[in-house]
DRENKEZA-792119 format. One line per field, with one value per residue (C-alpha): residue number from 1; x, z, y. Coordinates in steps of 0.02 Angstrom, whole numbers. Layout:
DRENKEZA-792119
ketor (NUM, ...)
px (X, ...)
pz (Z, ...)
py (Y, ...)
//
This chain:
DRENKEZA-792119
ketor (1, 2, 3, 4, 5, 6, 7, 8, 9, 10, 11, 12, 13, 14, 15, 16, 17, 18, 19, 20, 21, 22, 23, 24, 25, 26, 27, 28, 29, 30, 31, 32, 33, 34, 35, 36, 37, 38, 39, 40, 41, 42, 43, 44, 45, 46, 47, 48, 49, 50, 51, 52, 53, 54, 55, 56, 57, 58, 59, 60, 61, 62, 63, 64, 65, 66, 67, 68, 69, 70, 71, 72, 73, 74, 75, 76, 77, 78, 79, 80, 81, 82, 83, 84, 85, 86, 87, 88, 89, 90, 91, 92, 93, 94, 95, 96, 97, 98, 99, 100, 101, 102, 103, 104, 105, 106, 107, 108, 109, 110, 111, 112, 113, 114, 115, 116, 117, 118, 119, 120, 121, 122, 123, 124, 125, 126, 127, 128, 129, 130, 131, 132, 133, 134, 135, 136, 137, 138, 139, 140, 141, 142, 143, 144, 145, 146, 147, 148, 149, 150, 151, 152, 153, 154, 155, 156, 157, 158, 159, 160, 161, 162, 163, 164, 165, 166, 167, 168, 169, 170, 171, 172, 173, 174, 175, 176, 177, 178, 179, 180, 181, 182, 183, 184, 185, 186, 187, 188, 189, 190, 191, 192, 193, 194, 195, 196, 197, 198, 199, 200, 201, 202, 203, 204, 205, 206, 207, 208, 209, 210, 211, 212, 213, 214, 215, 216, 217, 218, 219, 220, 221, 222, 223, 224, 225, 226, 227, 228, 229, 230, 231, 232, 233, 234, 235, 236, 237, 238, 239, 240, 241, 242, 243, 244, 245, 246, 247, 248, 249, 250, 251, 252, 253, 254, 255, 256, 257, 258, 259, 260, 261, 262, 263, 264, 265, 266, 267, 268, 269, 270, 271, 272, 273, 274, 275, 276, 277, 278, 279, 280, 281, 282, 283, 284, 285, 286, 287, 288, 289, 290, 291, 292, 293)
px (7, 12, 140, 79, 153, 279, 307, 491, 438, 321, 455, 579, 454, 400, 579, 633, 490, 505, 694, 697, 844, 880, 1048, 974, 835, 962, 1060, 901, 846, 1019, 1031, 1124, 1065, 1039, 927, 814, 811, 766, 626, 546, 575, 501, 347, 322, 352, 233, 88, 141, 134, 246, 253, 406, 444, 630, 634, 693, 844, 744, 638, 454, 291, 173, -14, -49, 74, 3, -169, -108, 39, -60, -117, 61, 125, -18, 20, 204, 161, 40, 172, 297, 168, 129, 315, 331, 186, 251, 420, 339, 417, 263, 344, 403, 589, 625, 546, 489, 330, 272, 148, 63, -22, -109, -101, 52, -34, -155, -29, 127, 62, 21, 184, 289, 205, 232, 417, 438, 348, 440, 612, 682, 556, 616, 475, 453, 319, 274, 158, 38, -133, -265, -309, -128, -105, -249, -182, -18, -115, -209, -49, 35, 161, 96, 49, -71, -135, -202, -323, -449, -617, -804, -818, -698, -681, -787, -647, -529, -526, -512, -587, -620, -489, -531, -651, -600, -663, -599, -587, -479, -303, -256, -122, -175, -186, -303, -475, -560, -453, -568, -737, -785, -868, -876, -1005, -975, -1010, -856, -753, -799, -687, -533, -379, -366, -213, -274, -206, -182, -343, -322, -320, -472, -464, -477, -616, -722, -699, -736, -888, -960, -934, -1023, -1172, -1174, -1165, -1007, -872, -702, -544, -404, -237, -126, -141, 2, 55, 95, 36, 210, 198, 25, 82, 232, 128, -9, 122, 197, 26, 7, -169, -286, -256, -379, -336, -390, -412, -277, -150, -158, -137, 20, 60, 130, 55, -86, -271, -400, -565, -711, -836, -1020, -1058, -1093, -1022, -846, -807, -671, -655, -489, -473, -340, -352, -269, -304, -420, -289, -163, -277, -221, -34, 68, 130, -38, -140, -21, -32, -223, -212, -106, -224, -374, -292, -251, -397, -512, -677)
pz (-1893, -1866, -1734, -1583, -1477, -1349, -1170, -1209, -1342, -1221, -1085, -1206, -1269, -1093, -1034, -1184, -1170, -980, -984, -1150, -1213, -1296, -1207, -1034, -1071, -1122, -961, -857, -946, -945, -1134, -1276, -1354, -1526, -1442, -1373, -1542, -1632, -1510, -1531, -1719, -1749, -1650, -1752, -1916, -1874, -1837, -1965, -1839, -1749, -1561, -1523, -1577, -1615, -1689, -1533, -1420, -1303, -1364, -1319, -1347, -1492, -1460, -1505, -1374, -1247, -1272, -1225, -1111, -951, -1010, -1056, -884, -801, -902, -855, -673, -672, -753, -618, -484, -549, -551, -371, -314, -401, -318, -151, -151, -98, 14, -119, -107, -260, -399, -427, -376, -443, -344, -394, -264, -254, -67, 32, 202, 140, 45, 154, 296, 169, 72, 231, 294, 125, 124, 301, 260, 94, 105, -44, -166, -260, -227, -325, -271, -370, -323, -456, -464, -485, -658, -714, -619, -698, -877, -811, -710, -867, -969, -833, -778, -601, -521, -403, -381, -231, -307, -251, -340, -314, -373, -420, -611, -668, -770, -621, -475, -303, -139, -41, 94, 168, 166, 215, 223, 112, 194, 231, 301, 402, 529, 707, 748, 601, 640, 568, 661, 811, 732, 685, 516, 409, 279, 93, 124, 235, 105, -42, 2, 46, -64, -91, -127, -209, -300, -488, -593, -632, -446, -376, -221, -329, -437, -288, -201, -356, -399, -224, -233, -401, -329, -185, -314, -238, -344, -275, -278, -312, -324, -348, -409, -345, -367, -190, -11, 41, -71, -4, 176, 151, 74, 206, 344, 270, 257, 67, 73, 140, 84, 26, 75, 153, 339, 351, 270, 419, 552, 657, 564, 691, 675, 557, 583, 475, 459, 385, 270, 307, 147, 133, -44, 20, 50, -44, -61, -78, -171, -194, -374, -503, -670, -645, -717, -584, -434, -386, -418, -259, -237, -275, -168, -22, -42, -39, 117, 204, 151, 214, 383, 399, 316, 413, 348)
py (-1580, -1392, -1343, -1248, -1112, -1176, -1123, -1088, -964, -876, -871, -796, -668, -616, -600, -494, -370, -356, -327, -233, -335, -503, -510, -483, -607, -738, -710, -726, -885, -963, -985, -900, -738, -821, -951, -815, -725, -886, -926, -754, -744, -916, -865, -706, -798, -939, -821, -689, -547, -424, -444, -337, -159, -154, 22, 114, 99, -14, -159, -139, -231, -201, -169, -351, -415, -292, -368, -543, -503, -528, -700, -749, -699, -792, -949, -943, -913, -1060, -1171, -1121, -1150, -1325, -1362, -1301, -1409, -1564, -1541, -1498, -1325, -1231, -1101, -979, -1007, -900, -797, -619, -529, -360, -254, -94, 15, 182, 221, 167, 178, 45, -61, -63, -173, -309, -289, -289, -448, -535, -489, -554, -717, -748, -665, -762, -685, -531, -406, -245, -120, 37, 180, 247, 327, 191, 259, 231, 68, -28, -36, -109, -238, -291, -311, -414, -282, -309, -475, -387, -210, -117, 7, 138, 133, 138, -43, -183, -189, -338, -419, -430, -551, -472, -417, -259, -235, -65, 81, 257, 435, 575, 745, 896, 901, 1054, 1105, 1065, 1250, 1285, 1355, 1200, 1074, 1049, 1087, 908, 877, 1034, 1081, 1109, 1294, 1297, 1204, 1318, 1468, 1363, 1353, 1165, 1058, 899, 747, 749, 740, 554, 510, 419, 528, 684, 613, 559, 727, 831, 724, 745, 933, 939, 844, 969, 1111, 1181, 1263, 1215, 1319, 1195, 1284, 1131, 951, 843, 663, 611, 625, 682, 836, 880, 858, 974, 1114, 1100, 1107, 1265, 1349, 1353, 1282, 1148, 969, 837, 658, 493, 484, 348, 462, 579, 447, 474, 635, 759, 932, 886, 852, 764, 856, 756, 838, 805, 708, 521, 521, 552, 369, 276, 87, -1, -166, -298, -357, -470, -552, -702, -820, -762, -785, -961, -946, -965, -787, -707, -827, -800, -611, -624, -732, -600, -461, -560, -579, -395, -309, -195, -125)
//
């Protein structure tokens, strides 16, 4: 009878590629380093394929492993969840949980509540533009992602958690600060400080301007709200951001642009196979309780 892939092999493989080391994987799994090597090598030999790239100083995954890494992580998580349920340990007394997010004002209330509810879980949260976050969600690098998009990608499981306006950010003493919604004609001559081109905020804003047939003057593309805030405060230019990003910001005002296309939707998403694991389902429950549309 042809032997099949074992859970121990998958656990060893996932640990090695996540930690970049056979030694660290062995320490995490509580076995010897040769045991981990044998588990991974036997898997590669059985299927006559390469799953790990050992050519560099740090071990990394091959394209083949990347294509199935999310499924492997989901399978391991489901196995752990079944074990927890069978032993009546449903309250997440241990484990790790990786979160990717694109906008910290949207994500942090959910993350903070999860950490308070499950203090024994080792939580890692990483900020990325949605365009850069999604590939890591698909490969299993993140358990869940909080992304900004027009629609939820069809091959992910998730829900909309918030909707927000995109507009201008100016100092409170700026001429536009108290004028209410401004027109694209008023936006055109401004020196804009935007997000990087891969950012959903930038893409939505630029697309709306193109529809309005307005040529924008973007002088900088930055990776974070903090950088935009600093340069707006010092008078370098006018920022482009979500309305939530300006809340409770001393000295700054959010100015909406009169355009219905400047609306961003925020989604909580995960791989379908991860949706009913304990950590992910509890994070969704927290987001459901806190969301506001």
